[in-house]
N, C-alpha and C positions, 0 to 999 in steps of 0.2 A: 504493500500500500504506500509506504514511504517513497519507494523508488518510482512508483507511478505518479505520485503527486509531484515529485521533483522533476520528472520528465514533462509533466503537464505544465508546470511553471516555466520550465525552460522553453517549451514550445510556445507558451503565451508570450514570453519575453522576445523570442525570435520573431513571432508574428508582429509584435509591436515595432521591432526594429525594421522589419521589411515594409511596414506601412509607409507609403510615400510621405515625404515631409510636407508637401503642399496640402495634403489632406488634413494633417495635424494643425497647420497654421492657418488654414482657410478661415476658421471662425475669427481669429485675431485680425486677419486682413479685412474681413467684412465689418468688424467693429470699428477698425481704424478708418475705413472708407466712409462709414456712417458719420463718424465724428467730424471728419474733414468736410463732408457734404453739408453738415449743419451750418458751418460758417460760409462755405462756398455759395450756397443758395440764399444767404442772408436770413436764415431762420432765427438767428440770434436776435434780430431786431423784432421779429414777430413775437417770440417768446420772451417778452420783457414787460415791465410794468406799464410802459407807454403803449405797447401793443395791446395789452389786456384792457387798458383804459379806453383805447380807441374802438375796440371790438366788443366791449362788454354788453351793449344792448343786443347785438346779434347773438352772442353766446347765451344771454339770459332768455332770449326768445326761443332758441333751440332747446334749452332745458325745459321751458314751459310747455312747448308743443310736442316735443319728442324726447321725453325724459329718459326712456330706456336706451334709445340710440345715443343720446348725449353721454350717458353714463358709460356705455360701451366704448365710444370714441375716446372718452377721457382716460379710461383704464388702458386702452391700447396705446394711446399717446404717451402715457406715463411709463408704461412697460418699455417702449422703444427708447424713451429718454434715458432711463436707467441702464438698459442693455447697452446702449451706445455711449454711456457715460457722458451725456450732454449736460452742460451747466445750466439746467433749467428746472431741476427737481424742486427747489425751494419755491420758485414762482408757481409751478403747477400745483404744489401743495396748497399755497395760498389761494390760487384760482379754484381749487376744489372746494375749499370752504366758502368762497364767494358764490360759486354757482350752485352747490348742493347742500350748503349748511355744514356746520362743524362735525356732526356725527356721520352723515352719509359721505361727506367730503373725506373725512379720515378713513372711512371704510374703503372707498374707492382708491385712495392714495396707497393704503397698505397693500391692497390687492395688486395694483400696478407695480409698486416698488418691489414687492416680493417676487413677482414673476420676472421682472427685469433683472433683479439681482441674481436670481437663480440662473438666468440665461448667461450672465457674465461668468458666474461660477463654473458652469458646465463648459463654457468655451475655454476658460483658462485651464481647467483640468484636462480637457481633450488635447489642447495644444502643448501644454508643458508639464502638467501634473504628474502623469505616469512616468515620463522619461526623467523628470527631476528626482522623483523618489527612487528610481532605479539607480541613479548615479550618486545618490546622496551618501555623504560620509557618516560616520558614527554620530557626530554632533547633531546633524539634521534629523537622523533617525531617532535619536533620543528626544529631540524637541517634538517630533511627530508623535511619538508614543505618549509623551506627557500631555500634549495638547489634546489628543484623542481621549485621554482619561477624563478630562474636565472640559471637553469641547463645548458642551451646552452652556456652562456658566461663563466661560471666557467669551464666547461669541455674544451671549446676551449682554454682557457688560459693554462690549465694543459697540453694540447696536444702541444701547441706552445712552451712553455718554459719547458725544461727538469729539473724541480725542484724536481720531484719525479720519482722513477723508473717506467718504462713503465708498468710493471706487476701490480704495485700498482694502477696506474690510470685505468688499465683495469678492476679491480675487485671492487674498492671502490664504483663506481656508482651503482653497483648491490645491495648494502646494504641500499641505500637511495631512492629507488623507481624511478630512472631515466628511462624514456621510452627508448625502443629499438631504435626508430627512432632518438631521440635526440642523443643518444650514437653513432649511426652509422654516422650521419651527422657530428658531431663535430670531431669524429675520422678521418673521410675521409678528412676533410678540415685541421684539425690541424696538421697532420703529413706531409703535403706536403712540407713546407719549409725545415725542417730537412732532409727529404728524398732527396730533390733536392740537398742539399749541399753535402751529402755523395755520392749520385750517380754521381755528378759532379767530386768529388774526384776520384771515381772509373773509370771514363772515361779516366783518364790519368794514371791509375795504371800500364799499360803495361810498360811504360818507367821506372817507379819506380822498377818494378820487374827486368828489364834488368840491373838496377844499383845495384841490390841486397839489396834494401831498403824496408821499409814498409810505408804505408800511415800515415800521421800525422792526427790522429783522433781529435786532439785538435782544428782543423780548425774551428769547429762550435762555439768556444768560442772567435774567433777573433772579434774585434770590428766591422769590416765591415760586418760580418755575423750575429753576435749576436744582434747588435743594431736594425736592421730592424725587426728581430723576436720579440724583446721586444716591438718595436713600434706596431706591429700587436697585441700583447698581451694587451697593453694598450687600443688599439682601441676596442678590444673585451670586455673590462671591462666598456666601456662607458655606455651601457644599465644598468648595475648594479648600477653604481654611480648615473645615472639619476633617477632611481627608488628610491634609498635611499634619494636623495635630494628632490624629489617630495613628498615622505612620510613625511619628516621632515617639509616641507613647509605647508603641509595640516594638520599636527597634531596640536591640540589646545595647546596654550601656557598656562602653569599653572600659 
């Protein structure tokens, strides 16, 4: 049985090595082309607060007359935005609150963001994840093992607290063997607080537009907003601390 498993693993590795390079990097090329096209076609001007203000009546009419279609288009747009790592996620989150209200807006944002982030994760793992793990040295393999042991808590904290760019958190787990299920669940749960804050800001953006202003995006760093999020992050780290404490207690004393 052991010889068979070793042979099967060897054949799997050989199959991966024989796989054409262009097939592995095709997802990355597609994502890069989408990112470049975003600026090439001037979509950055459309996906802006000025663009939202200019088109708000048309968008509100679409939501009022075709709510289901508008919700589908919004989720699809958000998914593509995250999948191609476009710098419009915050604007779309605010727009979601503006068009659909804070609760439904947050729901649609979370769906779109989770699907888009999962697409980036799968693309990174397809292009680089397997080959990187095969060539990894002892240090990276140890990091992979440790990360997998507490992957849920670590990823949840990274999602709750914006310490690192969203794009980086999307692809980093692909390089350390995090399961798709863990990735999806932590993404789904972890982005809810921030999405709710920005969607709530968006629900009152109409009055801000009438006054000729723009939303204050620094609101998420206000103590009354940031402290509860930090509290959730500390709560998510409790399993990690408990496991480390338990390991120290059970380890023999030299």
